[in-house]
Backbone as numpy.savetxt, mean C-alpha at the origin, in Angstrom:
# Nx Ny Nz CAx CAy CAz Cx Cy Cz
-19.36 -6.30 -21.43 -18.05 -6.03 -20.56 -16.43 -5.59 -21.04
-16.44 -4.53 -20.65 -15.64 -3.85 -21.70 -13.84 -4.07 -21.24
-13.16 -4.47 -21.35 -11.46 -4.40 -21.35 -10.92 -3.14 -20.48
-9.96 -3.15 -20.12 -8.96 -2.24 -19.58 -7.89 -2.61 -19.86
-7.39 -1.31 -20.20 -6.09 -1.69 -20.72 -5.20 -0.30 -20.38
-3.83 -1.36 -19.60 -2.44 -0.71 -18.98 -1.96 0.36 -19.33
-1.50 1.67 -19.29 -1.05 1.99 -19.93 0.87 2.15 -19.19
1.63 2.71 -20.50 3.16 1.65 -19.97 3.23 2.85 -18.48
4.20 1.62 -18.02 4.87 2.64 -16.68 5.65 3.65 -17.06
6.09 4.01 -18.14 7.11 5.37 -17.96 6.01 6.25 -18.22
5.15 6.54 -19.05 4.08 7.69 -19.16 3.28 7.32 -18.42
3.03 6.42 -17.37 2.01 6.62 -16.22 3.14 7.54 -15.31
4.40 7.71 -14.99 5.16 8.26 -14.42 5.16 9.82 -14.39
5.62 9.54 -15.77 5.69 11.08 -17.13 4.63 12.01 -15.94
3.08 11.30 -16.25 1.67 11.98 -16.40 1.52 12.31 -14.79
2.20 11.26 -13.99 1.36 11.48 -12.72 2.60 12.60 -12.12
4.01 12.40 -12.79 5.24 13.79 -12.32 4.21 14.99 -12.37
4.32 15.14 -13.44 3.77 16.20 -14.39 2.28 16.65 -13.23
1.57 16.00 -13.17 0.27 16.48 -12.64 0.71 16.77 -10.97
2.04 16.32 -10.59 1.79 16.59 -9.09 2.80 17.87 -9.01
3.73 18.16 -10.31 3.99 19.60 -10.42 3.11 20.45 -10.71
1.84 20.08 -10.78 1.39 21.60 -11.66 0.53 21.35 -10.32
-0.32 20.36 -9.62 -1.09 20.81 -8.24 -0.56 21.21 -6.80
1.35 20.70 -6.79 1.94 21.15 -5.75 3.27 22.12 -6.39
3.53 22.20 -6.93 4.46 22.74 -7.90 6.13 22.38 -7.47
7.15 22.36 -8.06 8.13 21.39 -8.49 9.02 21.20 -6.72
8.79 22.49 -5.90 9.90 21.90 -4.96 8.37 20.96 -3.93
7.66 21.14 -3.74 6.36 20.13 -3.35 6.47 19.00 -3.63
6.60 19.48 -4.82 6.03 17.56 -5.43 7.79 16.64 -5.63
8.83 17.50 -5.64 10.10 16.71 -4.87 9.89 15.85 -3.68
9.47 16.98 -2.71 9.47 16.74 -1.49 8.61 15.52 -0.85
7.31 15.50 -1.54 6.15 14.13 -1.51 6.83 13.12 -2.37
7.55 13.11 -3.04 8.48 11.69 -3.85 9.21 11.23 -3.04
10.15 12.54 -2.05 11.02 11.75 -1.33 10.61 11.62 0.11
9.52 11.63 0.77 8.94 11.36 1.84 9.37 9.78 1.77
9.84 9.70 3.25 10.31 7.95 3.74 8.85 7.17 3.64
8.61 6.38 3.67 8.04 5.05 3.87 7.86 4.60 4.72
6.51 4.86 5.83 6.04 4.32 6.90 6.73 2.86 7.34
7.14 2.33 8.81 7.72 0.68 8.36 5.99 0.25 8.58
5.70 -1.28 8.89 4.46 -1.71 9.14 4.82 -2.88 10.47
5.43 -2.14 11.07 6.06 -2.65 12.75 4.63 -3.13 13.32
3.88 -1.91 13.31 2.98 -2.27 13.73 1.92 -3.57 13.54
1.96 -3.33 12.72 0.44 -4.69 12.15 1.45 -6.12 12.32
2.30 -5.60 12.34 3.45 -7.21 12.61 3.31 -7.72 14.14
3.57 -6.49 14.74 2.87 -6.61 16.17 1.69 -6.79 16.64
0.80 -6.46 15.79 -0.84 -6.81 16.47 -0.88 -8.50 15.74
-0.43 -8.34 14.51 -0.32 -9.94 13.89 0.10 -10.49 15.54
1.36 -10.89 16.06 2.19 -11.19 16.77 1.10 -11.83 18.16
0.37 -10.46 18.28 -0.17 -10.16 19.70 -1.87 -11.16 19.85
-2.27 -11.45 18.24 -3.45 -12.25 18.04 -3.21 -14.04 17.87
-1.81 -13.89 17.39 -1.64 -15.30 17.47 -0.99 -15.67 18.77
-0.73 -14.97 19.70 -0.55 -15.00 21.45 -1.88 -15.59 21.45
-2.51 -14.86 21.64 -4.01 -15.38 22.11 -5.01 -16.07 21.51
-4.72 -16.57 20.75 -5.52 -17.60 19.25 -5.62 -18.66 20.47
-6.73 -19.35 20.10 -6.58 -20.65 20.47 -6.75 -21.51 18.98
-5.71 -22.24 18.88 -5.71 -23.16 17.28 -6.32 -23.81 17.25
-6.82 -24.80 18.33 -7.80 -25.59 17.65 -9.55 -25.44 17.46
-10.01 -24.32 18.30 -10.88 -23.18 17.80 -10.89 -22.66 16.84
-10.09 -22.10 15.77 -9.68 -21.22 15.26 -9.63 -22.51 14.00
-9.20 -23.11 14.09 -9.07 -24.12 13.18 -10.23 -24.89 12.40
-11.37 -25.09 13.77 -12.62 -25.42 13.33 -13.42 -24.95 12.35
-13.25 -23.66 13.47 -14.31 -22.77 11.86 -13.37 -22.41 10.81
-12.18 -22.54 10.54 -11.92 -22.25 9.00 -12.04 -23.51 8.39
-12.10 -24.77 9.00 -12.09 -25.85 8.44 -13.32 -26.87 8.09
-13.91 -26.59 9.53 -15.14 -27.17 10.49 -16.23 -26.76 9.35
């Protein structure tokens, strides 16, 4: 089995930006980097809905039973 080494973060960022600029061009690469991140509210809402309908005793029996 082969061990993998992670490259230094600074080198990784430089290579990533260089690849983006090469493929997208400088303007689109900057636009891509500055894209806003989506908030994960939908997953929180979905989880709360799941909890609301959860039969806790049955669930715990399934997990630990």
